[in-house]
C-alpha positions in Angstrom: 76.6 111.7 129.7 74.4 108.7 128.9 71.3 110.8 128.6 73.1 113.2 126.2 74.3 110.3 124.0 70.9 108.7 124.0 69.3 111.9 122.9 71.9 112.5 120.2 71.5 108.9 118.9 67.8 109.2 118.9 68.0 112.3 116.8 70.7 110.8 114.4 69.1 107.4 113.9 66.4 108.4 111.4 64.9 106.0 108.9 67.1 106.0 105.8 70.4 106.4 107.6 73.2 104.4 105.9 76.3 105.0 108.1 76.8 105.3 111.9 80.1 105.8 113.7 80.1 106.2 117.5 83.7 106.9 118.5 84.0 107.1 122.3 87.0 107.1 124.7 87.7 105.0 127.7 85.8 106.0 130.8 85.1 104.4 134.2 81.5 103.8 133.2 80.9 102.0 129.9 78.2 103.5 127.8 75.7 100.9 126.6 74.6 101.3 123.0 70.8 101.4 122.9 69.8 98.7 120.4 66.2 99.7 121.0 66.8 102.7 118.8 67.4 100.5 115.8 63.9 100.8 114.4 62.6 99.1 111.3 63.5 102.1 109.1 67.0 102.2 110.5 67.7 98.5 110.3 66.5 98.4 106.7 68.9 101.2 105.5 72.0 101.0 107.8 75.0 99.7 105.8 78.0 100.7 107.9 78.2 100.5 111.7 81.3 101.3 113.7 81.3 101.4 117.5 84.2 102.1 119.9 84.4 101.9 123.7 80.9 101.0 124.5 78.8 97.9 125.6 76.7 96.1 123.0 74.0 93.7 124.2 71.8 92.7 121.3 68.6 91.1 122.6 66.5 88.3 121.2 64.1 90.9 120.0 66.7 92.3 117.5 65.2 92.0 114.1 67.2 91.5 110.8 69.5 94.2 109.7 69.0 93.6 106.0 71.4 96.2 104.6 74.4 96.0 107.0 77.5 95.2 105.0 80.3 96.5 107.3 80.5 96.0 111.1 83.5 97.4 113.0 83.7 96.9 116.8 86.6 98.3 118.7 87.1 98.0 122.5 83.4 97.0 122.6 82.1 94.9 125.5 80.2 92.2 123.8 80.0 88.4 124.5 79.7 85.7 122.0 76.0 85.2 122.5 75.3 88.8 121.7 77.7 88.8 118.7 76.1 85.6 117.4 72.7 87.2 117.6 73.9 90.2 115.7 75.6 88.2 113.0 72.6 85.9 112.5 70.6 89.0 111.8 73.1 90.5 109.4 73.1 88.2 106.4 74.2 90.9 104.0 77.5 91.3 106.0 80.6 91.6 103.8 83.2 92.9 106.3 83.7 92.2 110.0 86.4 93.7 112.1 86.9 93.1 115.8 89.6 95.1 117.7 90.4 94.4 121.4 87.0 92.9 122.1 88.2 91.0 125.2 85.0 89.3 126.2 84.8 87.3 123.0 86.0 83.8 123.9 84.8 82.1 120.7 83.9 83.2 117.2 81.9 80.9 115.0 81.0 82.4 111.6 77.9 80.6 110.2 77.6 79.4 106.6 74.5 81.7 106.3 76.9 84.7 105.9 77.2 84.0 102.2 78.6 87.5 101.4 81.2 87.7 104.1 84.6 88.1 102.3 86.8 90.0 104.9 87.4 89.1 108.6 89.9 91.2 110.6 90.7 90.4 114.3 93.2 92.4 116.2 94.2 92.0 119.9 91.1 90.0 121.1 93.2 88.3 123.8 90.4 86.1 125.2 89.6 84.5 121.9 90.3 80.7 122.1 88.1 79.2 119.3 87.9 80.5 115.7 85.6 78.7 113.3 84.3 79.9 109.9 81.9 78.2 107.6 81.4 81.4 105.5 81.9 80.0 101.9 83.3 83.2 100.4 85.7 84.4 103.1 88.8 85.4 101.1 90.6 87.9 103.3 91.7 87.1 106.8 93.8 89.2 109.3 94.7 87.7 112.7 97.1 89.8 114.7 98.3 90.2 118.4 97.5 86.7 119.4 101.0 86.0 120.8 101.3 82.5 119.5 100.7 80.0 116.7 97.4 80.1 114.9 95.3 77.1 113.9 93.3 77.3 110.7 91.8 73.8 110.9 88.3 75.2 111.6 88.4 77.9 109.0 87.6 77.2 105.4 90.8 78.1 103.7 90.8 76.8 100.1 89.2 80.1 98.9 91.5 82.3 100.9 93.2 85.0 98.7 94.7 87.3 101.3 96.2 86.5 104.7 97.7 88.8 107.3 99.1 86.9 110.3 101.6 86.7 113.1 103.8 83.7 112.6 107.4 82.5 112.1 108.5 82.4 108.5 109.2 78.7 109.2 105.5 78.0 110.1 104.2 80.1 107.2 106.5 78.3 104.7 105.7 74.8 106.0 102.0 75.0 106.7 100.4 77.5 104.4 101.0 76.1 100.9 98.9 73.0 101.7 96.0 74.7 103.6 95.8 77.9 101.6 97.0 77.0 98.1 95.2 79.9 96.4 96.7 82.8 98.4 97.5 85.8 96.3 98.7 88.2 99.1 100.5 87.0 102.2 101.7 89.3 105.0 103.8 87.7 107.7 104.5 89.6 110.9 107.2 87.9 113.0 108.0 89.4 116.4 111.1 88.0 118.3 110.8 84.6 116.6 113.9 83.5 114.9 113.4 80.4 112.8 114.8 80.4 109.3 112.6 79.4 106.3 113.3 75.9 105.1 113.7 74.8 101.5 110.7 72.7 100.6 109.1 71.4 97.4 105.7 72.8 98.2 104.6 75.9 96.2 102.6 79.1 96.5 101.4 78.8 92.9 99.0 81.8 93.0 101.0 84.2 95.3 101.6 87.6 93.8 102.4 89.8 96.7 104.6 88.9 99.7 105.3 91.1 102.7 107.5 89.9 105.5 107.9 92.1 108.6 110.6 91.0 111.1 111.0 92.7 114.4 114.0 91.2 116.3 114.8 92.3 119.8 117.6 92.1 122.3 116.2 88.9 123.8 117.3 86.9 120.7 120.8 85.5 120.7 120.6 83.8 117.2 120.8 85.9 114.1 118.1 85.5 111.4 119.3 84.2 108.1 117.6 86.5 105.6 119.0 84.4 102.7 116.6 81.7 103.8 113.7 83.8 102.4 114.9 82.6 99.0 112.7 79.6 99.9 109.6 81.8 99.5 110.8 83.3 96.2 111.6 79.9 94.7 108.2 78.6 95.8 106.2 81.5 94.3 106.5 81.4 90.5 103.8 84.1 90.1 105.3 86.6 92.6 105.2 90.2 91.4 106.1 92.2 94.5 108.3 91.4 97.5 108.7 93.7 100.5 110.9 92.9 103.5 110.8 95.1 106.6 113.6 94.5 109.1 113.9 95.9 112.6 116.8 94.8 114.7 117.2 96.2 118.2 120.7 95.7 119.6 121.3 92.4 117.8 124.8 91.4 116.8 125.0 90.2 113.2 127.5 89.0 110.7 128.7 92.2 108.9 129.4 92.1 105.1 132.6 94.1 105.8 134.0 91.4 108.0 132.8 88.4 105.9 132.7 89.5 102.3 132.4 86.0 100.8 128.8 85.6 99.6 126.8 82.4 99.3 125.2 81.4 96.0 122.4 79.0 95.0 121.6 77.3 91.7 119.9 79.7 89.2 116.2 79.9 89.5 114.7 82.4 87.1 111.7 84.5 88.2 109.7 85.7 85.3 107.1 87.9 87.1 109.0 89.6 90.0 109.0 93.3 89.1 109.4 95.2 92.4 111.5 94.5 95.5 111.8 96.8 98.6 113.9 96.1 101.7 113.4 98.5 104.6 115.9 98.5 107.5 118.7 97.4 105.2 121.9 97.0 107.2 125.4 95.6 106.8 124.0 92.1 107.7 125.7 89.8 105.3 122.7 87.6 104.6 120.7 90.7 103.4 123.4 91.2 100.7 123.2 87.6 99.7 119.4 87.8 99.4 119.7 91.0 97.3 122.3 89.5 95.0 120.2 86.4 94.5 117.2 88.6 93.5 119.4 90.6 91.0 120.8 87.5 89.5 117.5 85.6 89.1 114.6 88.0 88.8 114.8 88.5 85.0 111.7 90.8 85.0 112.8 93.0 87.9 112.2 96.7 87.3 112.5 98.4 90.7 114.8 97.6 93.6 114.6 99.9 96.7 117.1 99.5 99.6 116.1 101.7 102.5 118.6 101.9 105.4 115.8 103.4 107.6 113.1 101.3 109.3 109.8 103.0 110.1 107.6 105.8 109.0 109.4 108.7 107.4 108.3 112.4 107.7 105.8 113.3 105.0 104.2 109.9 105.0 100.7 110.1 106.2 100.4 112.2 109.3 104.1 111.9 110.3 105.8 115.3 110.7 109.1 113.7 111.7 110.8 110.4 111.2 110.1 107.9 114.0 113.4 107.5 116.1 115.2 104.2 115.7 118.6 105.1 117.2 120.0 101.5 117.0 119.9 101.6 113.2 122.1 104.7 112.6 125.3 103.3 113.8 125.2 100.8 110.9 124.1 103.1 108.1 127.6 104.0 106.8 128.6 100.3 106.6 125.4 99.5 104.8 125.8 102.3 102.2 129.5 101.3 101.7 128.4 97.6 101.2 125.8 98.6 98.7 128.3 100.5 96.6 130.8 97.6 96.7 128.6 94.5 96.4 125.3 95.6 94.9 125.6 98.5 92.5 127.8 96.7 90.0 125.3 93.8 89.8 122.3 96.0 88.9 121.2 95.6 85.2 120.5 98.7 83.2 116.8 97.7 83.1 116.5 97.9 86.9 116.0 101.2 88.7 118.0 101.0 92.0 116.9 103.4 94.8 119.1 103.7 97.9 117.5 105.6 100.8 119.4 107.0 103.7 117.9 108.4 106.9 116.3 111.8 106.4 118.9 114.6 106.8 116.3 116.9 108.3 115.4 114.5 111.2 118.6 112.5 111.7 121.5 114.5 110.4 123.2 114.5 113.8 122.7 110.9 114.5 124.1 109.8 111.1 127.2 111.8 111.7 
């Protein structure tokens, strides 16, 4: 196996090559990528390097990789010393992605990486220290860390895009001060129920907000979706808002049982044009949030309420809708509530789209 791969790489790594993807699967014996094959001609031309399921041990003899702009390591066995050596020899690097590289305990991005603008880290469970002095890092993704993230050692003032795991409470209270120039914010909250507080701090530059909430059976307290008004009021430049809701077996306050809706003082939004809520249910606070948007987003053009949460058939490679059986019991209540409390509030300038579960994949469950 190793001899075959070595021979294949030796034939493939010719001077002038610009892209190399080595996509391997998990085996008992980890293949060690032969850095010795990175000759001068290869190092000078290689722009894109993607490795999966192998070991990478750059030695002190590794010379500069002058053209490398994208480095993707997935399930790669590499320690910080080796990665540090690789980064220090890749000064043209613009994008770095690390997926499930479980031997990396610390990651310190040096200021010499002047061109680095995108850093994506997924599931690197051993990572304890994250530092970045890269002056132009503007996009940061940190997922599957299972706890609160600290950005005190990362230059954040220039950050334009952030994808993170956090409670909406933490994101609302901490991010406006440390990342004031955010334009895109994606919050992934898993089994953390802490409502967003009303605060005077602002996301003055935020244009795109995506909130993904996945709430399971271990939670006894319902999330107040109406509290997300705090984000809307704090984001005067917001153009798109997407809320993805997944509730598994949770008991919530149904609109049919408690039809009296809360209101807040008017706060006109002059840029919000598109709103989409996936996993829309009969939860009362979802109706309150939607009514608030309709009453205050004066520039709104598109409102989509999708009673299904997850990928639908025909999207990407999905041939059938992913099953989410807990949702279907509530669909009829949600549709009835939309007709009663939402449709009559939609201005003629707004296109309302209400999506039910696909009849081809879920007709029996809906009935």
